[in-house]
MOPAC internal coordinates of N, CA, C and O (Angstrom, degrees):
PM7 1SCF
backbone

  N    0.0000 0     0.00 0     0.00 0    0    0    0
  C    1.4289 1     0.00 0     0.00 0    1    0    0
  C    1.5335 1   109.21 1     0.00 0    2    1    0
  O    1.2310 1   120.69 1   -48.45 1    3    2    1
  N    1.3145 1   116.29 1   131.55 1    3    2    1
  C    1.4582 1   121.80 1   179.15 1    5    3    2
  C    1.5160 1   108.36 1   -91.89 1    6    5    3
  O    1.2310 1   120.73 1   -51.10 1    7    6    5
  N    1.2824 1   116.22 1   128.90 1    7    6    5
  C    1.4600 1   121.62 1   179.58 1    9    7    6
  C    1.5253 1   109.40 1   -97.82 1   10    9    7
  O    1.2310 1   120.97 1   -55.47 1   11   10    9
  N    1.3180 1   115.76 1   124.53 1   11   10    9
  C    1.4619 1   121.10 1   179.62 1   13   11   10
  C    1.5162 1   109.02 1   -93.30 1   14   13   11
  O    1.2310 1   120.81 1   -52.39 1   15   14   13
  N    1.3176 1   116.06 1   127.61 1   15   14   13
  C    1.4683 1   120.14 1   177.90 1   17   15   14
  C    1.5210 1   108.74 1   -83.72 1   18   17   15
  O    1.2310 1   121.03 1   -54.44 1   19   18   17
  N    1.3005 1   115.63 1   125.56 1   19   18   17
  C    1.4524 1   119.67 1   177.26 1   21   19   18
  C    1.5125 1   109.68 1   -78.91 1   22   21   19
  O    1.2310 1   121.40 1   -31.63 1   23   22   21
  N    1.3089 1   114.93 1   148.37 1   23   22   21
  C    1.4517 1   120.04 1   176.26 1   25   23   22
  C    1.5140 1   107.87 1   -76.82 1   26   25   23
  O    1.2310 1   120.80 1   -56.56 1   27   26   25
  N    1.2942 1   116.07 1   123.44 1   27   26   25
  C    1.4657 1   122.82 1  -177.42 1   29   27   26
  C    1.5189 1   109.89 1  -115.45 1   30   29   27
  O    1.2310 1   120.93 1   -23.86 1   31   30   29
  N    1.3248 1   115.83 1   156.14 1   31   30   29
  C    1.4645 1   118.07 1   177.30 1   33   31   30
  C    1.5221 1   111.32 1   -71.98 1   34   33   31
  O    1.2310 1   120.82 1   -42.91 1   35   34   33
  N    1.3219 1   116.03 1   137.09 1   35   34   33
  C    1.4615 1   121.28 1   172.98 1   37   35   34
  C    1.5233 1   109.28 1   -90.85 1   38   37   35
  O    1.2310 1   120.96 1   144.30 1   39   38   37
  N    1.3348 1   115.77 1   -35.70 1   39   38   37
  C    1.4543 1   120.98 1  -178.66 1   41   39   38
  C    1.5214 1   109.08 1  -148.53 1   42   41   39
  O    1.2310 1   121.17 1   -40.48 1   43   42   41
  N    1.3219 1   115.38 1   139.52 1   43   42   41
  C    1.4563 1   122.27 1   176.37 1   45   43   42
  C    1.5202 1   107.05 1  -124.28 1   46   45   43
  O    1.2310 1   120.97 1   -53.49 1   47   46   45
  N    1.3262 1   115.76 1   126.51 1   47   46   45
  C    1.4632 1   120.77 1  -178.47 1   49   47   46
  C    1.5267 1   108.81 1  -125.03 1   50   49   47
  O    1.2310 1   120.97 1   -61.83 1   51   50   49
  N    1.3072 1   115.74 1   118.17 1   51   50   49
  C    1.4571 1   122.08 1   176.68 1   53   51   50
  C    1.5201 1   107.30 1   -97.23 1   54   53   51
  O    1.2310 1   120.69 1   -75.45 1   55   54   53
  N    1.3141 1   116.28 1   104.55 1   55   54   53
  C    1.4611 1   121.59 1  -177.75 1   57   55   54
  C    1.5232 1   109.00 1  -105.24 1   58   57   55
  O    1.2310 1   121.32 1   -89.95 1   59   58   57
  N    1.3256 1   115.08 1    90.05 1   59   58   57
  C    1.4532 1   120.88 1  -177.71 1   61   59   58
  C    1.5116 1   113.00 1   -63.23 1   62   61   59
  O    1.2310 1   120.15 1   146.33 1   63   62   61
  N    1.3300 1   117.32 1   -33.67 1   63   62   61
  C    1.4699 1   119.63 1  -179.09 1   65   63   62
  C    1.5266 1   111.09 1   -67.79 1   66   65   63
  O    1.2310 1   120.19 1   148.12 1   67   66   65
  N    1.3158 1   117.25 1   -31.88 1   67   66   65
  C    1.4601 1   121.13 1   177.82 1   69   67   66
  C    1.5246 1   110.88 1   -90.81 1   70   69   67
  O    1.2310 1   120.46 1   171.01 1   71   70   69
  N    1.3233 1   116.72 1    -8.99 1   71   70   69
  C    1.4635 1   120.45 1   179.30 1   73   71   70
  C    1.5103 1   113.76 1    69.85 1   74   73   71
  O    1.2310 1   120.74 1  -144.57 1   75   74   73
  N    1.3501 1   116.20 1    35.43 1   75   74   73
  C    1.4557 1   117.62 1  -179.18 1   77   75   74
  C    1.5287 1   113.06 1  -148.38 1   78   77   75
  O    1.2310 1   121.72 1   -19.59 1   79   78   77
  N    1.3207 1   114.31 1   160.41 1   79   78   77
  C    1.4530 1   123.78 1   173.72 1   81   79   78
  C    1.5252 1   105.81 1  -111.38 1   82   81   79
  O    1.2310 1   120.21 1   -50.42 1   83   82   81
  N    1.3216 1   117.20 1   129.58 1   83   82   81
  C    1.4598 1   121.76 1  -178.91 1   85   83   82
  C    1.5196 1   108.40 1  -118.68 1   86   85   83
  O    1.2310 1   120.99 1   -50.53 1   87   86   85
  N    1.3354 1   115.71 1   129.47 1   87   86   85
  C    1.4661 1   120.91 1   178.88 1   89   87   86
  C    1.5175 1   109.06 1  -121.28 1   90   89   87
  O    1.2310 1   120.32 1   -54.92 1   91   90   89
  N    1.3399 1   116.99 1   125.08 1   91   90   89
  C    1.4576 1   123.42 1   170.58 1   93   91   90
  C    1.5202 1   106.87 1   -95.83 1   94   93   91
  O    1.2310 1   120.72 1   -59.67 1   95   94   93
  N    1.3376 1   116.22 1   120.33 1   95   94   93
  C    1.4656 1   121.88 1  -175.82 1   97   95   94
  C    1.5228 1   112.10 1   -93.41 1   98   97   95
  O    1.2310 1   121.17 1   -19.50 1   99   98   97
  N    1.3215 1   115.36 1   160.50 1   99   98   97
  C    1.4658 1   121.59 1  -176.68 1  101   99   98
  C    1.5203 1   113.26 1   -65.02 1  102  101   99
  O    1.2310 1   119.42 1   162.76 1  103  102  101
  N    1.3361 1   118.72 1   -17.24 1  103  102  101
  C    1.4607 1   120.89 1   178.68 1  105  103  102
  C    1.5267 1   112.35 1   -90.47 1  106  105  103
  O    1.2310 1   120.57 1  -174.39 1  107  106  105
  N    1.3482 1   116.52 1     5.61 1  107  106  105
  C    1.4533 1   120.67 1   178.56 1  109  107  106
  C    1.5163 1   114.64 1    93.26 1  110  109  107
  O    1.2310 1   119.75 1   174.03 1  111  110  109
  N    1.3288 1   118.09 1    -5.97 1  111  110  109
  C    1.4613 1   120.08 1   179.00 1  113  111  110
  C    1.5273 1   110.68 1   -85.99 1  114  113  111
  O    1.2310 1   121.42 1   -13.73 1  115  114  113
  N    1.3191 1   114.89 1   166.27 1  115  114  113
  C    1.4581 1   120.59 1   179.85 1  117  115  114
  C    1.5270 1   108.63 1  -133.47 1  118  117  115
  O    1.2310 1   120.68 1   -38.80 1  119  118  117
  N    1.3302 1   116.30 1   141.20 1  119  118  117
  C    1.4629 1   122.51 1   176.18 1  121  119  118
  C    1.5130 1   108.78 1  -120.83 1  122  121  119
  O    1.2310 1   121.06 1   -38.10 1  123  122  121
  N    1.3387 1   115.58 1   141.90 1  123  122  121
  C    1.4593 1   122.13 1   176.80 1  125  123  122
  C    1.5211 1   108.20 1  -124.51 1  126  125  123
  O    1.2310 1   121.26 1   -46.71 1  127  126  125
  N    1.3350 1   115.19 1   133.29 1  127  126  125
  C    1.4556 1   120.97 1  -178.47 1  129  127  126
  C    1.5206 1   109.61 1  -127.09 1  130  129  127
  O    1.2310 1   120.27 1   -49.58 1  131  130  129
  N    1.3263 1   117.09 1   130.42 1  131  130  129
  C    1.4514 1   121.35 1   174.12 1  133  131  130
  C    1.5217 1   109.59 1   -72.53 1  134  133  131
  O    1.2310 1   120.56 1   -48.41 1  135  134  133
  N    1.3355 1   116.53 1   131.59 1  135  134  133
  C    1.4637 1   120.14 1  -176.93 1  137  135  134
  C    1.5192 1   112.47 1   -64.97 1  138  137  135
  O    1.2310 1   119.81 1   144.48 1  139  138  137
  N    1.3357 1   117.96 1   -35.52 1  139  138  137
  C    1.4682 1   119.80 1   178.82 1  141  139  138
  C    1.5266 1   110.00 1   -62.24 1  142  141  139
  O    1.2310 1   120.45 1   137.83 1  143  142  141
  N    1.3148 1   116.74 1   -42.17 1  143  142  141
  C    1.4641 1   120.90 1   178.46 1  145  143  142
  C    1.5337 1   110.77 1   -66.27 1  146  145  143
  O    1.2310 1   120.64 1   140.01 1  147  146  145
  N    1.3231 1   116.38 1   -39.99 1  147  146  145
  C    1.4669 1   119.38 1   178.72 1  149  147  146
  C    1.5236 1   110.89 1   -63.41 1  150  149  147
  O    1.2310 1   120.93 1   139.12 1  151  150  149
  N    1.3374 1   115.82 1   -40.88 1  151  150  149
  C    1.4665 1   118.81 1   179.65 1  153  151  150
  C    1.5187 1   110.88 1   -64.90 1  154  153  151
  O    1.2310 1   120.64 1   138.32 1  155  154  153
  N    1.3446 1   116.38 1   -41.68 1  155  154  153
  C    1.4664 1   119.78 1   179.78 1  157  155  154
  C    1.5152 1   112.06 1   -65.46 1  158  157  155
  O    1.2310 1   119.93 1   154.89 1  159  158  157
  N    1.3302 1   117.73 1   -25.11 1  159  158  157
  C    1.4600 1   120.17 1  -179.29 1  161  159  158
  C    1.5282 1   112.23 1  -106.57 1  162  161  159
  O    1.2310 1   120.31 1  -155.40 1  163  162  161
  N    1.3264 1   117.01 1    24.60 1  163  162  161
  C    1.4700 1   120.77 1   179.93 1  165  163  162
  C    1.5238 1   109.87 1   -50.54 1  166  165  163
  O    1.2310 1   120.15 1   -51.49 1  167  166  165
  N    1.3311 1   117.32 1   128.51 1  167  166  165
  C    1.4600 1   120.76 1  -175.23 1  169  167  166
  C    1.5294 1   115.57 1   -86.10 1  170  169  167
  O    1.2310 1   119.27 1  -174.14 1  171  170  169
  N    1.3290 1   119.00 1     5.86 1  171  170  169
  C    1.4710 1   118.77 1  -177.83 1  173  171  170
  C    1.5263 1   111.34 1   -72.28 1  174  173  171
  O    1.2310 1   120.47 1   -18.80 1  175  174  173
  N    1.3127 1   116.71 1   161.20 1  175  174  173
  C    1.4632 1   122.44 1  -177.43 1  177  175  174
  C    1.5280 1   111.85 1   -60.81 1  178  177  175
  O    1.2310 1   119.97 1   139.75 1  179  178  177
  N    1.3230 1   117.67 1   -40.25 1  179  178  177
  C    1.4609 1   120.67 1  -178.82 1  181  179  178
  C    1.5321 1   111.10 1   -63.08 1  182  181  179
  O    1.2310 1   120.21 1   134.30 1  183  182  181
  N    1.3158 1   117.20 1   -45.70 1  183  182  181
  C    1.4605 1   120.13 1  -179.68 1  185  183  182
  C    1.5272 1   111.16 1   -69.12 1  186  185  183
  O    1.2310 1   120.34 1   142.86 1  187  186  185
  N    1.3199 1   116.96 1   -37.14 1  187  186  185
  C    1.4684 1   119.53 1   175.77 1  189  187  186
  C    1.5224 1   110.11 1   -59.09 1  190  189  187
  O    1.2310 1   120.70 1   136.33 1  191  190  189
  N    1.3339 1   116.27 1   -43.67 1  191  190  189
  C    1.4602 1   120.45 1   179.47 1  193  191  190
  C    1.5254 1   110.55 1   -63.31 1  194  193  191
  O    1.2310 1   119.88 1   138.92 1  195  194  193
  N    1.3418 1   117.84 1   -41.08 1  195  194  193
  C    1.4613 1   121.10 1   178.40 1  197  195  194
  C    1.5257 1   111.72 1   -64.49 1  198  197  195
  O    1.2310 1   120.41 1   148.55 1  199  198  197
  N    1.3077 1   116.82 1   -31.45 1  199  198  197
  C    1.4633 1   120.01 1   177.36 1  201  199  198
  C    1.5240 1   110.70 1   -75.70 1  202  201  199
  O    1.2310 1   120.41 1   167.88 1  203  202  201
  N    1.3277 1   116.82 1   -12.12 1  203  202  201
  C    1.4554 1   120.09 1   175.70 1  205  203  202
  C    1.5025 1   115.94 1    96.77 1  206  205  203
  O    1.2310 1   120.08 1   177.35 1  207  206  205
  N    1.3181 1   117.46 1    -2.65 1  207  206  205
  C    1.4611 1   118.63 1  -179.41 1  209  207  206
  C    1.5151 1   109.79 1  -169.44 1  210  209  207
  O    1.2310 1   120.63 1   -25.95 1  211  210  209
  N    1.3303 1   116.41 1   154.05 1  211  210  209
  C    1.4619 1   118.69 1   172.13 1  213  211  210
  C    1.5276 1   108.97 1   -70.88 1  214  213  211
  O    1.2310 1   120.26 1    11.31 1  215  214  213
  N    1.2925 1   117.10 1  -168.69 1  215  214  213
  C    1.4541 1   120.86 1  -179.80 1  217  215  214
  C    1.5227 1   109.93 1   -53.12 1  218  217  215
  O    1.2310 1   120.79 1   -37.25 1  219  218  217
  N    1.3122 1   116.10 1   142.75 1  219  218  217
  C    1.4505 1   121.27 1   178.41 1  221  219  218
  C    1.5156 1   109.22 1   -73.64 1  222  221  219
  O    1.2310 1   120.28 1    -8.80 1  223  222  221
  N    1.3013 1   117.07 1   171.20 1  223  222  221
  C    1.4622 1   121.86 1  -177.16 1  225  223  222
  C    1.5233 1   112.20 1   -56.87 1  226  225  223
  O    1.2310 1   119.99 1   147.98 1  227  226  225
  N    1.3341 1   117.61 1   -32.02 1  227  226  225
  C    1.4628 1   120.07 1  -179.63 1  229  227  226
  C    1.5235 1   112.45 1   -83.93 1  230  229  227
  O    1.2310 1   120.24 1  -176.26 1  231  230  229
  N    1.3584 1   117.14 1     3.74 1  231  230  229
  C    1.4548 1   121.53 1   178.01 1  233  231  230
  C    1.5135 1   113.87 1    87.64 1  234  233  231
  O    1.2310 1   119.87 1   173.08 1  235  234  233
  N    1.3319 1   117.85 1    -6.92 1  235  234  233
  C    1.4587 1   121.25 1  -179.63 1  237  235  234
  C    1.5209 1   110.13 1   -79.70 1  238  237  235
  O    1.2310 1   120.49 1   -36.38 1  239  238  237
  N    1.3063 1   116.67 1   143.62 1  239  238  237
  C    1.4591 1   121.30 1   177.91 1  241  239  238
  C    1.5177 1   109.61 1   -90.54 1  242  241  239
  O    1.2310 1   120.72 1   -37.23 1  243  242  241
  N    1.3232 1   116.22 1   142.77 1  243  242  241
  C    1.4546 1   119.70 1   172.92 1  245  243  242
  C    1.5165 1   108.07 1   -73.23 1  246  245  243
  O    1.2310 1   120.61 1   -25.98 1  247  246  245
  N    1.3101 1   116.43 1   154.02 1  247  246  245
  C    1.4571 1   120.68 1  -175.54 1  249  247  246
  C    1.5149 1   111.64 1   -98.20 1  250  249  247
  O    1.2310 1   121.16 1   -35.72 1  251  250  249
  N    1.3321 1   115.39 1   144.28 1  251  250  249
  C    1.4586 1   119.83 1   169.66 1  253  251  250
  C    1.5219 1   106.91 1   -69.98 1  254  253  251
  O    1.2310 1   120.56 1   -26.95 1  255  254  253
  N    1.3069 1   116.54 1   153.05 1  255  254  253
  C    1.4567 1   119.17 1  -178.12 1  257  255  254
  C    1.5178 1   111.19 1  -126.92 1  258  257  255
  O    1.2310 1   121.13 1   -16.01 1  259  258  257
  N    1.3264 1   115.44 1   163.99 1  259  258  257
  C    1.4528 1   122.27 1   174.22 1  261  259  258
  C    1.5084 1   113.29 1    59.37 1  262  261  259
  O    1.2310 1   121.18 1    38.74 1  263  262  261
  N    1.3371 1   115.35 1  -141.26 1  263  262  261
  C    1.4567 1   121.22 1  -176.25 1  265  263  262
  C    1.5215 1   113.08 1   -62.85 1  266  265  263
  O    1.2310 1   120.01 1   151.20 1  267  266  265
  N    1.3125 1   117.59 1   -28.80 1  267  266  265
  C    1.4596 1   120.36 1  -179.78 1  269  267  266
  C    1.5255 1   111.20 1   -60.65 1  270  269  267
  O    1.2310 1   120.04 1   152.09 1  271  270  269
  N    1.3154 1   117.52 1   -27.91 1  271  270  269
  C    1.4595 1   120.85 1   179.71 1  273  271  270
  C    1.5159 1   112.52 1   -96.88 1  274  273  271
  O    1.2310 1   119.50 1   133.19 1  275  274  273
  N    1.3181 1   118.56 1   -46.81 1  275  274  273
  C    1.4539 1   120.47 1  -171.50 1  277  275  274
  C    1.5177 1   113.85 1   -78.33 1  278  277  275
  O    1.2310 1   119.65 1   152.61 1  279  278  277
  N    1.3186 1   118.28 1   -27.39 1  279  278  277
  C    1.4590 1   119.91 1  -177.72 1  281  279  278
  C    1.5264 1   111.65 1   -66.53 1  282  281  279
  O    1.2310 1   120.24 1   157.03 1  283  282  281
  N    1.3097 1   117.15 1   -22.97 1  283  282  281
  C    1.4539 1   120.40 1  -175.97 1  285  283  282
  C    1.5253 1   112.40 1  -120.67 1  286  285  283
  O    1.2310 1   119.43 1  -160.32 1  287  286  285
  N    1.3111 1   118.69 1    19.68 1  287  286  285
  C    1.4588 1   121.52 1  -174.19 1  289  287  286
  C    1.5278 1   113.52 1   -77.23 1  290  289  287
  O    1.2310 1   119.68 1  -177.95 1  291  290  289
  N    1.3322 1   118.22 1     2.05 1  291  290  289
  C    1.4574 1   120.07 1   176.99 1  293  291  290
  C    1.5309 1   109.18 1   -91.60 1  294  293  291
  O    1.2310 1   121.18 1   -58.93 1  295  294  293
  N    1.3160 1   115.34 1   121.07 1  295  294  293
  C    1.4577 1   120.84 1   178.98 1  297  295  294
  C    1.5261 1   108.94 1   -92.73 1  298  297  295
  O    1.2310 1   120.79 1   -39.73 1  299  298  297
  N    1.3313 1   116.10 1   140.27 1  299  298  297
  C    1.4655 1   120.31 1  -179.91 1  301  299  298
  C    1.5243 1   112.44 1  -110.77 1  302  301  299
  O    1.2310 1   120.13 1   173.02 1  303  302  301
  N    1.3148 1   117.35 1    -6.98 1  303  302  301
  C    1.4563 1   120.83 1   178.37 1  305  303  302
  C    1.5152 1   111.80 1   168.18 1  306  305  303
  O    1.2310 1   121.02 1    -1.65 1  307  306  305
  N    1.3212 1   115.66 1   178.35 1  307  306  305
  C    1.4645 1   120.78 1   175.83 1  309  307  306
  C    1.5245 1   108.79 1  -150.32 1  310  309  307
  O    1.2310 1   121.12 1   -20.74 1  311  310  309
  N    1.3148 1   115.46 1   159.26 1  311  310  309
  C    1.4592 1   121.44 1   174.72 1  313  311  310
  C    1.5227 1   108.15 1  -133.57 1  314  313  311
  O    1.2310 1   120.05 1   -34.73 1  315  314  313
  N    1.3301 1   117.51 1   145.27 1  315  314  313
  C    1.4639 1   119.83 1   175.36 1  317  315  314
  C    1.5271 1   110.26 1   -68.59 1  318  317  315
  O    1.2310 1   121.21 1   -32.74 1  319  318  317
  N    1.3128 1   115.30 1   147.26 1  319  318  317
  C    1.4612 1   121.86 1   174.55 1  321  319  318
  C    1.5272 1   105.96 1  -119.02 1  322  321  319
  O    1.2310 1   121.28 1   -75.33 1  323  322  321
  N    1.3215 1   115.16 1   104.67 1  323  322  321
  C    1.4577 1   119.39 1  -175.83 1  325  323  322
  C    1.5183 1   110.51 1    54.84 1  326  325  323
  O    1.2310 1   121.63 1    38.21 1  327  326  325
  N    1.3318 1   114.49 1  -141.79 1  327  326  325
  C    1.4606 1   119.89 1   177.42 1  329  327  326
  C    1.5193 1   110.55 1  -109.36 1  330  329  327
  O    1.2310 1   120.72 1  -162.78 1  331  330  329
  N    1.3505 1   116.23 1    17.22 1  331  330  329
  C    1.4587 1   117.66 1  -172.12 1  333  331  330
  C    1.5204 1   115.55 1  -122.37 1  334  333  331
  O    1.2310 1   119.13 1   176.71 1  335  334  333
  N    1.3288 1   119.26 1    -3.29 1  335  334  333
  C    1.4515 1   117.92 1  -179.55 1  337  335  334
  C    1.5132 1   113.67 1  -176.74 1  338  337  335
  O    1.2310 1   121.66 1     9.21 1  339  338  337
  N    1.3404 1   114.42 1  -170.79 1  339  338  337
  C    1.4636 1   121.60 1   177.25 1  341  339  338
  C    1.5248 1   109.18 1  -134.65 1  342  341  339
  O    1.2310 1   121.52 1   -24.64 1  343  342  341
  N    1.3051 1   114.70 1   155.36 1  343  342  341
  C    1.4646 1   122.34 1   174.86 1  345  343  342
  C    1.5207 1   106.53 1  -118.25 1  346  345  343
  O    1.2310 1   120.76 1   -59.85 1  347  346  345
  N    1.3312 1   116.14 1   120.15 1  347  346  345
  C    1.4631 1   121.02 1  -177.83 1  349  347  346
  C    1.5214 1   109.40 1   -92.38 1  350  349  347
  O    1.2310 1   120.77 1   -43.47 1  351  350  349
  N    1.3186 1   116.13 1   136.53 1  351  350  349
  C    1.4672 1   122.30 1   173.84 1  353  351  350
  C    1.5181 1   108.07 1   -97.06 1  354  353  351
  O    1.2310 1   120.78 1   -57.00 1  355  354  353
  N    1.3283 1   116.11 1   123.00 1  355  354  353
  C    1.4587 1   122.14 1  -179.41 1  357  355  354
  C    1.5199 1   109.36 1   -97.30 1  358  357  355
  O    1.2310 1   120.43 1   -20.40 1  359  358  357
  N    1.3180 1   116.79 1   159.60 1  359  358  357
  C    1.4650 1   121.68 1  -173.16 1  361  359  358
  C    1.5284 1   113.78 1   -63.28 1  362  361  359
  O    1.2310 1   120.02 1   160.53 1  363  362  361
  N    1.3243 1   117.56 1   -19.47 1  363  362  361
  C    1.4678 1   119.88 1   178.50 1  365  363  362
  C    1.5283 1   112.01 1   -88.61 1  366  365  363
  O    1.2310 1   120.13 1  -175.75 1  367  366  365
  N    1.3452 1   117.36 1     4.25 1  367  366  365
  C    1.4584 1   121.10 1   179.40 1  369  367  366
  C    1.5182 1   114.01 1    95.31 1  370  369  367
  O    1.2310 1   119.93 1   171.26 1  371  370  369
  N    1.3182 1   117.74 1    -8.74 1  371  370  369
  C    1.4719 1   121.16 1   179.07 1  373  371  370
  C    1.5227 1   109.00 1   -69.49 1  374  373  371
  O    1.2310 1   120.52 1   -50.03 1  375  374  373
  N    1.3357 1   116.62 1   129.97 1  375  374  373
  C    1.4655 1   118.96 1  -179.08 1  377  375  374
  C    1.5203 1   112.74 1  -155.69 1  378  377  375
  O    1.2310 1   119.70 1  -149.82 1  379  378  377
  N    1.3204 1   118.18 1    30.18 1  379  378  377
  C    1.4645 1   119.33 1  -175.30 1  381  379  378
  C    1.5245 1   114.21 1   -98.46 1  382  381  379
  O    1.2310 1   119.67 1   170.32 1  383  382  381
  N    1.3275 1   118.23 1    -9.68 1  383  382  381
  C    1.4629 1   119.97 1  -179.19 1  385  383  382
  C    1.5111 1   111.82 1   -79.11 1  386  385  383
  O    1.2310 1   120.46 1   -49.29 1  387  386  385
  N    1.3170 1   116.72 1   130.71 1  387  386  385
  C    1.4642 1   121.64 1   176.86 1  389  387  386
  C    1.5253 1   108.35 1  -105.31 1  390  389  387
  O    1.2310 1   121.06 1   -61.36 1  391  390  389
  N    1.3193 1   115.58 1   118.64 1  391  390  389
  C    1.4532 1   122.14 1   178.00 1  393  391  390
  C    1.5273 1   106.97 1   -95.73 1  394  393  391
  O    1.2310 1   120.31 1   -72.49 1  395  394  393
  N    1.3237 1   117.01 1   107.51 1  395  394  393
  C    1.4651 1   120.08 1  -176.58 1  397  395  394
  C    1.5200 1   110.04 1   -74.87 1  398  397  395
  O    1.2310 1   121.07 1   -29.46 1  399  398  397
  N    1.3367 1   115.56 1   150.54 1  399  398  397
  C    1.4548 1   119.93 1   178.28 1  401  399  398
  C    1.5250 1   110.48 1   -63.85 1  402  401  399
  O    1.2310 1   119.99 1   145.22 1  403  402  401
  N    1.3382 1   117.62 1   -34.78 1  403  402  401
  C    1.4642 1   119.73 1   178.07 1  405  403  402
  C    1.5270 1   110.49 1   -60.86 1  406  405  403
  O    1.2310 1   120.26 1   134.78 1  407  406  405
  N    1.3375 1   117.10 1   -45.22 1  407  406  405
  C    1.4586 1   120.97 1   179.00 1  409  407  406
  C    1.5272 1   110.70 1   -65.33 1  410  409  407
  O    1.2310 1   120.10 1   134.54 1  411  410  409
  N    1.3257 1   117.41 1   -45.46 1  411  410  409
  C    1.4511 1   120.99 1  -179.85 1  413  411  410
  C    1.5291 1   110.88 1   -62.73 1  414  413  411
  O    1.2310 1   120.58 1   142.58 1  415  414  413
  N    1.3113 1   116.49 1   -37.42 1  415  414  413
  C    1.4524 1   120.82 1   179.49 1  417  415  414
  C    1.5323 1   110.26 1   -65.29 1  418  417  415
  O    1.2310 1   120.20 1   139.71 1  419  418  417
  N    1.3329 1   117.23 1   -40.29 1  419  418  417
  C    1.4659 1   121.54 1   177.98 1  421  419  418
  C    1.5174 1   110.95 1   -65.44 1  422  421  419
  O    1.2310 1   120.74 1   136.40 1  423  422  421
  N    1.3196 1   116.19 1   -43.60 1  423  422  421
  C    1.4605 1   121.52 1  -175.38 1  425  423  422
  C    1.5196 1   112.03 1   -74.46 1  426  425  423
  O    1.2310 1   120.14 1   150.47 1  427  426  425
  N    1.3170 1   117.33 1   -29.53 1  427  426  425
  C    1.4647 1   120.87 1  -173.99 1  429  427  426
  C    1.4755 1   111.74 1   -90.35 1  430  429  427
  O    1.2310 1   120.10 1   180.00 1  431  430  429

């Protein structure tokens, strides 16, 4: 059996002043994510319900709109979740969405 090594983050930088999350991956590539966009696409159950539906058939999440997204788009920190993702803490106290590395790798 051949074991495939997944690309993992080497460094994660949450730059609130620039409004972005930057990930340096083990393959030498880098991904940049706008925090407002990340907040609008929060994958937690509560945000999915507010968007009106779970993930669409193509796996993409619907985005929160208006004040529901921009009022909380400031991130104050993050914590690793196992070896598969991160949980971002937003300035309004929301912190239940887990952004998986697989999803971030696809999006970035």
